[in-house]
N, C-alpha and C positions, 0 to 999 in steps of 0.2 A: 370587560374593559372597553371604554369608549375609544374610538379610532384615534383621536388626537393623543390620548394617553398612551395607547400602544405605540404610536410613532415616537413619542418621547422616550418610551422604554427602549426602542431600537437605538435611539441616539445615545442613551446612557450606556449601552453595552459597547458601542463602537467608538465612543468619544475618547476612550483611554489612549488611543493612538496619538492624539494631539492635545497635550495639556493646555495649549493656548486656545483651544476651540471654545467659542461662545455658545451659550444655549440658543438654539435656533428658534424662530417663531413657529407657531403651529402652521402658519401659511406656508413657510418655507419647507417644512417637513411634508406638507401635503403635496407640494410641487414634486417632491421626490418619491411620492407614494408608488408611482408606477415602477420604479426600480426596486424599492424596498420589499414590496409584496410579492416579488417573483418567487421567493422561497415559500411564501404562505405559512411561515412558521413563526410563532410568537417567541420573542426572546426570553420572556419569563416562562415559568413552568406552572403546572397545576400544583395542588397542595402537596403532592408527594415529592415534587422537586426533581423527578427523574423521567418525566414523560413530556415531550414537546407538545404544545397545543397550537391550534391555528391562530394566526394573527388576525385574519379576516375570514369569516365564514362564508365561503362561496359554494357551499354544498358539501355533501358527504365525500370523504376520502374513498378511494377505490377499494381499500381494504379496511377502512375504519380504524378505530383504536388509536387515533392520533398519529398515524404513520405519515411521514413527510413524503408525500407522493407527488411526482411530477406528471404532467400530461404525457400520454404515451408518445405523442408527436415530438416531445422534447427529449426523448430517450435516444440521444445521438451519440456517435462514436467520440470517445475522448481523443483529443489532439494535443499537439505541442506547438507553441509559438515562442521562439526564443527560450527563455529560462522558466516558462510557466506552462501549466496545463490549461487547456480550454475545453469547454463543452458548449456547443451551440454559440460559439464566439464569445462566451463569457469565461472569466477566470474560474478555475476549479482547483481550490486548495483542499487537500485530502486530510480527513481525520478517519483513520481506519484501524483494522485489526487483523490478526492472523488467527485462523483456526484450520490447521492443516488436514484434519481427519474427516472432513465432511463427506467425501466420496465414499469412504469405507462405511460410515454410518448410514448413508443413503442406500447402500447395497443391501441392507437388512431391514425388512419392513418393521421389525420390532424397535429399531432405533432411528428410522427415517424421520420421524416426527421431531427429533432433536434438531435436525437441520432447519426446519421451519421455525422452531422455537428460537434458535440462535439468531436467525435473520430478523425475527420480530423484535427481539431484545436489542439487537444492534441498531435497528431502525429507531427504536424508542429513545435512544440517546444520540441520534443524528449521525451515526457512523455511515460512511458512504462507500468504502472500499474494503474488500476482504481478500486476503491472500490465502490460497488453499491449494493443495497438491493436485496436479493433473497427471499424476504418475503413481504407480505401485507396481514394481517390477519383480516378478518371480516370487513374491511373498504370499502370505496368507491373504486371501481375498484380493488377489492381484488383478490389476487392470490388464497388464501385459504379462501373459503367462510364460511366453518365450518370444524371441524376436518376431514381431509382426503377427503374433497370435494373441487375440484379445478375448477376454471374458465379456460377452455382450451384456450380461446382467450388471457387471460393475460399470461398464460404459454407460448403460442407461442410468445408473446411479449418478454419474457425473453429469449426464443430461439433466437430471432432476436438480442437482445443485445449481447449475447455471440457470435453469428455468425459475427456480424458487428465488434465487437472488434477484432476478429481474422483477419479480412481483413486488419486492420490497425496495426496488430502486437502489440496490447495492451492486456495485461493480466488482469484478474479480480480477486479481492478478494470479495467473496460473503458471507456476514453475513446471518445467517439463521433465526434469530428472533431479536426483539428489546427488550431492557430493558424498554424503555420508551413507552408511550401510542401511539405515532405516528406510523402509519402503523400497529396498533393492539397491538403488544408487549405481554409481559407476562400477562398484565391485561386482554387482550382478551382471552388468553388461560384459565385463571382462570374463566372468565365469561362463557366460553363454558362448563367448568366443572359444574358450578352452574346451567346452563341451562339443563344439563344432569341429574340433581337431586342430585348432590353431596352436602351434607349439612355441611361438616366440613371444608369448605374453608373460612378462615377468613382474609386472606391477599393476596395481589398480589404475595408475596414471596412464597406462597404455590406452585407456578409454579415450584420451584426447588425441592420440597420434596414430593408432592402428587403423588403416582404411576400412577394414571390415567392421570394427566397433563403431566407427564414425557413421558408417552406412546404417547400422542398426538404429542409432540415435536419429538419423535423418528420416528413416522410415517411420519412427514413432512420431516425430514432429509432423510429418505429412499426414499421417492418420488422424491425429488429434485436430489439427487445423482444418481439415476437410470434413470432419465429422458433422453429419446432419443430426441435429437434436431430435430425438424421437418423440419429445413432448411438444415442442413448439415448431418443429420443422425448419428451424433456422440453422444455417451452416455456422459453425463456430467462428470461422474467419470473417463472417458478416455480422456477428452479433455484438451490438454495442455494450451488452452486459459485461463482456470481457474488456477490462480496462487495459490490460497489457499481458503479453507473454513474457516469461522469464526463462532464459536459457538453462539455468541450473541454480539450485539452492546452494549458496555459499561455496562456489567452486574454489578449489585449491589444487595445486600441482607441486607438491613438495619435492618431487624428484628433479625439478628444474627451477631452482630459485631465480634464474635469469628472467623467467616469465615468458620466454619466447614460445614455448610449447602451448601454454594456455592462451597466449595472445593469438596464435595462429588458429586455434580452435574457435575462439570468439569470432574472429574475422570470417571464417568459413561459415559458421552456423548463423551468424547475424544476417549475412547476405542470403543464406538459404531460407530462413524464416520469412524475410521480406519478399523473396521471390514468390512465395506462396500467398502471403498475406501482407500486402503493403499498407493496409488500412490501420491495423492496430499498432499501438505503441509497443516498444520492445526494450527490455533491460536485461543485463547479463547476470545479475544476482549476487555480485560480490559483496564482501563485508566492509570494504572501504579502506583496506590497508594500503599504505604507500609503499611503492617498490623501487627497483633500481633506477628508473627513469627520473625520479625526484628525490635524491638523497637528502636534499634540504628539507624534506618533509618527514624524515624518519623521526624527528623529535616529537611528532604528534601521534605516532603509533603507540599503542598501549604497552608494547614490549618489543624486544629485539627479534624475537621469533617471528612476529607477524610480518616482518619485511622479507622473510625467506620462504614464504608459502606459495610463491609463483604468481601472486596477484599484484597489480600495479594500478592504483586507482585512476590516475589521470590518463596514462597510456591506454588502459583498457577501455575507457569511455570515449576515446577519440576514434573509435571504429565506426566505419560506415554502417548505417542501419540502426545504431543504438540511439534511443530517443531520450532516455533519462538515466541519471546515476542512482545507484542504490548504495546504502550504507546501513550497517547494523550497529547497535550500541549495547555492549554487554561488559561494562567495567568489572562486574563481580566475577565474570568468567575469564577475563583477559588480564586483570591486574591482581586482584585478591578477592577471595570469597568473603573476607571480613568486611562488613559494611562500614564505610567511612565517608567523611565529607570529601575526601580526595576523589571519590567516584563521581560526585556531582561536578567537581571542577574539571575532571577529565571530560565528562559529558559535554560541558559547555564549550571547551576548546575543540574537542573532536567534531562537534556539530558546526562550529563557526568556520573552521578551516575548510571543511567540505562545502559549506555554503559559498564561501569565498571562491574556492576553486571551481565550483560549478558555474558561478557567474563569470569569473575572470578568464578561465582557461577553456572551459567546456562549452559554455553558452547553452546550457540545458538545465532543466529542473533537477533537484536532488531530492529523493524520497528516502526517509529514514524508515526502511521497510521492516525492521525488527528492532524492538527495544524492550527491556524489562529487567526485573530483578527477582531472584529466586527466594521464596519463603523459607528455603532450606539453608540459606546463608547464616552464619553466625552473626548475631546482632540484628537480624531482620525484624522489622515490624511494619504494619500496614501504613503507618505514618510516613516511614521512609519511602515506601513505594509511591505514595501520593506526592511526596516531595520530588522524587525522580520524574514522575509523569509531568508535574507542573514545570519542572526545569526544562524538559524537552519541549513542551507546548509553548512556554514563554519564548524560548529561543526561536521557534518557528514563527511566532507572532511578530517578533521583532523584525524578521525577514519579510513577512507578509505585508506589513504596513508600509514597507518601502518598495513593494513590488519585486522582492528579491527571489532568489532561486530556491530558497527553502520551501518546498511545495507540499510538505505534509509528512505524516508519520503513521505507522501501523504498529500498535503494541502487540507483544506476544504474551498471552494469547487469551481470547474470549471463550468462555465455557458457559453453556446453559446448566441449570441445576440438574443434578442426577448424573453428571459425567465426571465428577471429581475424582473418581477412581483412576482416571487417566492423567491427572494433574502431574506435570513435570516440575512443579514448584512455582511456575509462573502464571498459572491460570487465574483469571479474574472472572468471578461469578457476580454479576451486577447486583443481584438481590441480596447478596451477602456482604457486599462492599459498597455501602451507600455513599461514603465520602469519595471513593474512587469514581463511582458512577457519576457523581455530580461534577467532578473535574472533567471527565470525558464529555459530558453533556455541555458544559460551558464552552469547552474548546470547539465543539461542533457548531454551537450557535455563533461564536465569534467568527469562525471561518465562513459559515453560511452567510453572515452579513457581508463579508467581502465578496463572496461568490455571487450574490444576488443584487448588490447595489448598482452595478454598472456593467455595460457591455463594452468590449474592446472596439466594437463598431458603432459606438455611441454617436448620435448625430450632433452632439455638442463639440465634437473634435477631441474627445478625451484621449485619442491615441497619441496626442502630443505630450501628454503628461501621464503619470500613473493613474489608471482608471479610477481607483477608489478615491484618491485625493480629489480628482476632478469632479466627481459626483457631488461632493460637498459644496462645490462652488458653481454649480450649473446656473444659478440665478445671476451671478456676476458675469459669467460668460455671455 
């Protein structure tokens, strides 16, 4: 493809945001070439339609195979400015995925290759952030076998995951404990307390309030954040590969519907994490339910039960040290397992109210860090999954084009071939789902266009307007 044709292709992808936009001259597009080629990724794809190719051939990729690689010097820590993420002073809108089991697979040489395979496939469709567990407490192939006692082989497996992600320029969100029993969770911590002779533990929710259990958790946080990677010798708390820490996966405290117990835990642990690692972003991991502090928002919750689980979206995210909001989207689990159009309407309203609240009340980005639909649901088909993904992506694009707080999403979950035996009903295998892969790929390219077109420190004074809009008008400025 000739360079001026490639530039026109870029314009055709990003011009959807402004119906009134006129076709620019080749000369005007060449003026903007220095912004557009930052990503070095062509907006069209090769004949397969599922592998990004280079827009301008400036030499071989570090890893080859069409991977979207940045220069190592550009591998900077993710930051937040207002309601948006930044990397190297440029906007960073996220198209990502969940694959929770990477550490466990990396701990076994016979399955370690699947981790590399997964990152290769994720990179091929432009995914930039992966959320995966940095915990496995007291279970099979446990990372933490008992309080502050670790399996070094499993820790080295986590080192491998972090190192391998860096090779493919994929950043990681690392939750530090589970609310649920899988991989140990708060239940295991409380059991450790009982094993140590603590007699006044009556509920798994004592995880949040008992001083000894809180100390167990803090010790784990300290160990992980200060871990020196045995592969690249980088301390975790200094590694830009880690996009953010997450206090807990889907925290709930049903024994205290007021939310006070969980709020106190968030406040304590957020400050503690930041005292060790002030560089990385931090989120708390909640699902997004509105609680007692905002009864006027109850109408947006998926059901009445969700307002009684001890979480409180706005209140929880006003805590010192929390950098962005997290929201999950599971209408088939929260409303009804029977697939219906009502699920899509809920998704739209659920996303919009959280984007609005992130902008108007919290002043921070909101990341929809889990969403999906189960293939086990009555009435499910792959076409519906594609429609759900397109609905989520379009809602985010509507926010992105205005410089809004809807800063990205991570679908649940991406699997490489040969791991389907672990499928929970929500696994996406790209090679077996070409239509879904194309939707993901297109979203990556659209967001990459926003991420690469302009810098927040642009010499044209774009900080006075939304950067993306201003880039289009540089010649007028």
